[in-house]
Structures are given as structure tokens and as C-alpha cells.
N, C-alpha and C positions, 0 to 999 in steps of 0.2 A: 654240308657247307661246300661252296664252290672254291676249288683250289686255284691259286694264282696261275698255275701252269695251264689250266683250261682257258682262262681269259687270255693269256699270252698267245697260246697256239691259235685260238679262235681269231684274234686280231691279225696274226700272221697270215692265216688262210684268207682273210678278207683282203689283205694287201696283195697277196700273190695272185688274186683273181685277175689282176691287170694283165698277166701273161696269157690268160685265156680270154680272148676277146668276146666270145659269145656269152660266157659265164658272167663276165663283167657287165655286159649290156643288160642281161636279165636281172642282175643284182641292182643296177641303177633303175631299171624299169620297175622293180619291186618297190624301191624307195619312193619313186615318183607316184606309183599307184596308191600306196598307203597314204602319202601326203595329200594327193588329190581327193581320195575318198574321205579322209578325215576333214579336210577343208570344206568339201562340198556339203557334208553332213552338218557341220557347224553353221555354215552360211544359210542353208535351206531351213534348218530348224529355227534359226534366229529370225528369218523372214516370216516363217509360219507363226512364231510367237508374236511378232509385231502385228501380223495380220489378225490374229486372234484378239489381241488387245484393242485394235482398231474396230474390229467387228463388235466386241463387247461394248465399247464406248458408244458406238452408233446405235446399237440395239437398245441401250438404256437411255438414249437421248430423249425419248418420248415417254419414259416411264421411270419409276423409282426402282429400288432394289427389291421391294416387296409390296404387295397390295393386300389390304384387309377389307373384306366384303361381308355383309351380314347374310345369314342364311334365310331369314324371313323378314324381320323388321329392318328399317333403316337405322344407320348408326347416328348417334349424337356426335357428329364428327368434330364439332368445335371443342367440346369437352375432351374428347378422345385425343385430338391433336395436341391440346395443351398438356395433357398428361404424358403422351409418348415422347414429346420433344424434350422432356426433362430427363429422359434416359441418356446417360453419358455416351452411349454408343450410337445414338440417333442424331442426325444432323438436321433433318427437315421432314415435314409431312404435309400433304396437300390433298384436298378432297377431289373426287372425280366421279363422273357418271359415264358409263359406256353404253351406247345405243347402236343398234343396227339400223342403217338408214339407206334410202335410195336417193341419189342426187340426180337432178335433171336439168339440162340446159338445151331447150328445144328438143331435138330428136336424140340428143346424146344422153344416155343413161348409164349410171354406174353405181354399183353397191359400194358402201363405205362403212367404216367403223367410226362412228361419231363419238368423240370424247368431250364431255363438258368439264372445263377446268376453271379454277380461280386464279387468274394471272398473277396476283400478288404473292400467292403461295407456290404456284406452279413453277415460277422461275427459279426457285430454290431446289426443285426436284429434277426438272428436265433441262436439257441443253438445247431446246428447240430454237431459242433466240439466236444461237451461234450458227444455225443452219438455215436461217431465213434468207430466201432469195429476194423477197420484197415484203414490206410490212414488218410488224413486230407483234409479239405476244400481247403486249400492253394494249393493242388496238381492240382486243376483245373486251367489250363493255356490256354490262347487263342491259337487256331491253333493246339493244341496237341491231340485233340479228346479224352480227358479223361472224364470218367463218374463215378459217385458215386451212388451206388444202395442201396435201403433198403434191410435189411438182408433176409426177406422172399422172396423178388423178386429175389435176387441172388441165394437163394437155389432152387427156382422154375426153374430158368434158368440153374442151375448147373454150375455157374461160381464162381471164387475166385479172390482174389487180383492178378493183373497182367494179367489175362485172357483177351481175346477180344470177342466182340459180335457185331452183326449187328443192327444198329438203323435205322428204317424206319419211315419217317415222311411224311404225305400227305401235299402237298403245291399247291398253285395256281400260275400259270405262265402266263404272258400276251401272248395272241395269241395261247396258248396251252391248257389252262384249268387246270384241276387237273393232277398232276403226283406225283410220290413218290421219295423222296430224301433218298438215302441209303448211309450210311457211317459206317466204322468200328471204334469202340470205345474201348479203353483200360480201364479195371476196375482199377480206382485209389483209391477206398475206398469203405467201406461198413458201413452203419450206422444202428442203431436199436433204435427206439424211444419207442418200447413197445406197439405200436398201430397197429393192424393188417391192418387197412385201409390205413395206411401210409407206413408201412414197406413192404407191398406187391405190391404197385403201384408207389411209388415215386422214381424218378431218377433225379440227378443233373448233369448239364454240365455247362461249362463256357458260359457266356452271348453271346460272339461273335460266338461260335460254334452253339449255338441254333439259332442265327440270320441267320447264313449261311444255317443251315438245313431247316429253315422255308422260306428262300428266302426273308428275310425282308431287305429292303434298309435302313430303319431307325434304329437307335441304339437299341431301345427297345419299348415295347408296354405297360409298366406299371411301377408303383412305389409302393413299400411296405414301410409302415411307422410303427415305434415303438414309443409309447408315454411313458411318465414318469409314468402315472397312467393308468393301463389297463382298468379300468372301465369308465374313462372319455375320453378314446381314441376315441370312435366313434363320440362323440360330437365335440371334438377338431378338428379332421381331417375333418369332414364334414363342419364345420364352415369355416375353413381355405380354403378348396378346393372350396367352394362356392364363396368366395371372389376372389380367384385366377382365377377361370374359368370366372367370370364376367369381369376381367381385361384383360385376354389373349384371350378370345373368343373361347377357346377350350372346347368342352363339354366332361365331364368325368363322369365315374361311380365309386362310392365309395362303397366298401363292407367292413364290419368290422368283427371282430372275433365272435361276437354274432350271426351273420347271417351264417357265414361259418360253425360254429360248433353247431348250434342250436339243432340238433338232439341229440348229445351227452349230452349236459347239461339238455335238457328236460328229457332224460332218467334218469339221476342222480337225478333230482329233484323229479320225480315220485317215484323213488326207496326210496328216503328219506322219502317222505310222507307215503308210504306204510309201511315202517319199523316202523315209528313213530306210525301209527295206530295199527299195530300188537302188538307192545310192550306196547301200552296203555291198552291192554286187561289185562296185569298183574296188573296194577293199578285198573282196573275195578273190577277184582276179589277181590282185597283188600278192595275196597269200599263196596262190598256186605258183606264182613266179618265185616266191621265196623257197617253196618246196623244190621246184625245179633247179634253182640255183644250188641249194644244199646237196641235192642228189648228184649234180654234176661235180661238185667239189669232192664228194665222197668217192666218186669214180676216179677223179683225177688224183686224189691223195690216198689211194688205197695202200700204196707202199709206205707212205709216211705213217698212216694209221697202224699198219702192221708193225712197223718199227717201234712206235710208242707202246704197243701192247707187249712186245718182246722186252722192252725196257722196264716193264713192271707196272705200267699204268693200267688201272682197272677199266672195265667197260663203263662204269659210272663216270669216270673222267672223260672218256671218249664221248659219251652222250652229252656231258656238260659243254664240251668244246663246240659241238654243232648247235646245241640249244642256244648258247651264248651268241654264236655267230648270227643266227636268225633273229634273236631278240635285239641285237645291236642294229641290224638292218631295219627292224620294225620301229625301234625307238627313234632312229634318225628320221624315218618317214613321219612318225606321229608328231615329233617336235616341229618339223617343217610344216606339217599340215595344220597343227594348232596355231602356229604363228600366222600362217597364211589365212586360215579361216577367221581368226579373230580380227585381223587387219581388214579383210574384205567385209565382214559383218558390220564392223564399226563405220565403214565408209560405203555401204551398199547403195545409199541414196545418191552418191556421186558417181559410183561405178556403173550402176544399172543403165543410165541413159547412154553411156558410151558403148556398152555391150549391146544394147538394143539397136543402136545405130550400126554397129559392126555386123550383127547377124540379121538385121532387117526385120525383126519382130519384137512385140512387146511381151514382157514376162507376165504382167498383170494389166490387160487392156483397161483403160479408164472407163469405157462404156459397159464393162462387165463388173469390175471390182470397185469402180468409183474412187480409185486411188490415183493421185497425181504423182506419187513417188512410192518406192518400195519401203514399207516400214520394217524395222528390225529391232528385236529385243534380245540381246545376248544374255543367256542365262549361264552363269558359271557352272551350275550343276550339269547342264547339257555338255559343256566342254569336258568336264571330268569323266562322265560316264562314256562318252564317245572315245576319249583317250584310253580309258581302262579297258574297254571292250576291244579296241584295236590292238592294244598291247597283249591282252590275253589270247586273242585269236592268233596273233603272230607267234606267241610262244607255243600254242597248240600245233601250229603248222610245222614246227621244227621236230616234232616227236618222231614222225616216220623216218626222215633221213638220219636223225641222230641215232636211232636204234638200228638202222641199217648199217651205219658206220660201226657201231659197237658189235655187230654180228659178223664182222669180217674175221676170217680165220687167218692168223699170221702165217701159218705153215703153208697154206695154199697160195697165198700172195707172194711170199718170199722164195718159193721153191725155184722159180726160174729167174730170180733177180741176180 
């Protein structure tokens, strides 16, 4: 148990540091260092959380939370869709066909991932309508050979709304083998998700047109599903599909958004960890300042420590005095840092433009991240663990100077006093 005398003496030593200008400066620098480190960690992790949410939303703008594809035969997608949307955890389902295609406009050629969709169902699955630069998803009608391109793909091909291009799709035909299906399609719309891997290769056509291009006799080859909770979607869809496959006898393959976009989220996670480690160095420097401050106090107060020992106070009490002194400095820094970090994280969208103007560079350039403002998502859990780690490391930093103070021999110190 910490005795009141330890707290009293620790506070007195903090107050008397004002007489030692350098020790006082180092102590203030320690508080500022801890505060800046904690605030920076909170702000950066909040921005990274917001960026991850924005990335997830954009990645899923053209797809559902999971896809169900047959291993051999085509799915009876109408019956399957009616059955799966009765599940309380499922919000919507839509059929799709994915084909590898070559798009040509004169001498401009580009490979593309051609997706056949049913607009009346697709609008419940994807958010592509919200990212349309021109046209609309509803402009895809069966038999009209209309196509919607990603903006980067359209620029690469040099086409605009209303232009035409040639779509080439390899297909298998009975008795012939492989041949190529060629058709002219009219540009009915252009979308921009802000993700280069999607905007430069994705193209949408009506489901019936894709089926004709691929030479498919069955209506479709897959079903995309959207769940109410994105994080429980993989488990819900896999559980339902397992039961459905057992009853229907049709073998299917289920892929969810965590598999399809694993590389993106792994990269964001690694970036968050590296940023946290780098910013932790600020707190690390502050901890060395705390150690230096306490060591200087120990040297300055050698006589006082010796007198306390001769008065009967144990080494444990001496240790508590300096541990408390360091913890108080750390607490002050953490409290200031948490307040500053939360305030900045909640107003980062307003603060970022001013800081960018002040320093002359953009934190997240629009041409790279496709973000007009810094997103932020403040997680209370992040604030708690950052605060606890800062407090714990501050307490650990006091161990050496505290035991050094407790190791002072009163007889040696007071011999010449």
C-alpha cells in the first residue's frame, strides 16, 4: 500500500524542481513528449481506421459480401435467391456472370473483367450508382448491348458516353472448341470508385448480354449476397449454403469479401502497425526524459533522501516516492494527450486543410488515395489501450531512478553534512 508520506514527498519534489531550471525544463519536456506521442497515436490510428472503412466501402461497391458459384453445373439462381433472402441475416442477393474480355476501340486495346448483372437486383447489392460519373445502372437493358466502364478503363480506350467499342470474349462451343465472340457495345455509363484496380479493369453489361457473349445456355453461373452485418456475412452465407447444397445436391463454392480483398486489408493493417511503432518513438523519447529528470532529482535530493532513511522510512517508501513522481508526470502527459488527440481526431477534416496549407503538402493526395478529405473513425478501444500502455511504460521508466534513490547509503551522504 502506498503511504501518504510517499505521495506528499513526491509532490514536494515536483514543486521544488522549479529551483533547478534544467530539471524543470526536462520535466516539462517529458510531459509534452508523452502528450504529443499519445495525441499523435490517437489521431493517426483514427485516420487509418477511417481510411480502412472507406477502402472497405469502395471495394464492396461493385460486389456483395459473398459470392456463391457452382463447381460444375449452373445454379438455379431464381429459386436460390428466393430462398436465401428469407434468411433474417441476408438483405439482398443478385445473379452475376464474370467473363474475361478484350475491349477494343480502334488501335486501343485493354483487357477487362466483364461482369453481367441484373440491374433491378444489382442496385440492392452494389453502390455503383453512387459512383457513376455519367449514365446509370438502369441503362443496362437486355439485348441493347450497353456497357458501363470504369473511368480509368474508358480513358485508356479513349471512349466517352455514347461511343461504341468492340468486346471480344473467348468461349467454348460444342464440336468446335474455343472461338471468340465479338460484339459492338455502346457506352451507357462511366463509374469511378477511386480504386485503380477496379476503375482500370471493370466493365458491366446486362446479364442476358453476358450470357449470350459467353454462349451460356443457363441463366447465370453465380449469386452475390449482401448481409446485414458485413463482419458476420461469411459465417451466415457459408452456413446457409452448406445446408442448401446438402438438400439440393449441387456443389457450390463460396467466397467472401475477406478472401477477395485480403491483400488490401493486410496492407492497411501492416501500415497501421508500422505507424503506431514509429509514433511510439515519441513516447519513448519522453520516457528517457522522465528517467533523466528523476535521476537529477535523486542526485539533487541525496541529503533529503538520506535524512528520510535515518528517520526510519524504509527503502520501499523511498521507491514509492520516485515511482509516484514519475507516474504523476506520465499521467499529466497522458491526460493532456488524450484530450488533444480526441479533439483533433473529431475535427481532423477541418484541421487537415489548414495543416496542409501551413506545411505545403498533402497528407493523402487525391490522385493517389481518391479522398477529398481525411476520414477519421475514433475507436474508444484504441484510446484506452494507448493510454494504458503509455501509463505502464511511464511507470516502468521510474524503476531505475527509484531503486537508485533507495540504494543511497545515509552514512556516506551525511558524513560531510
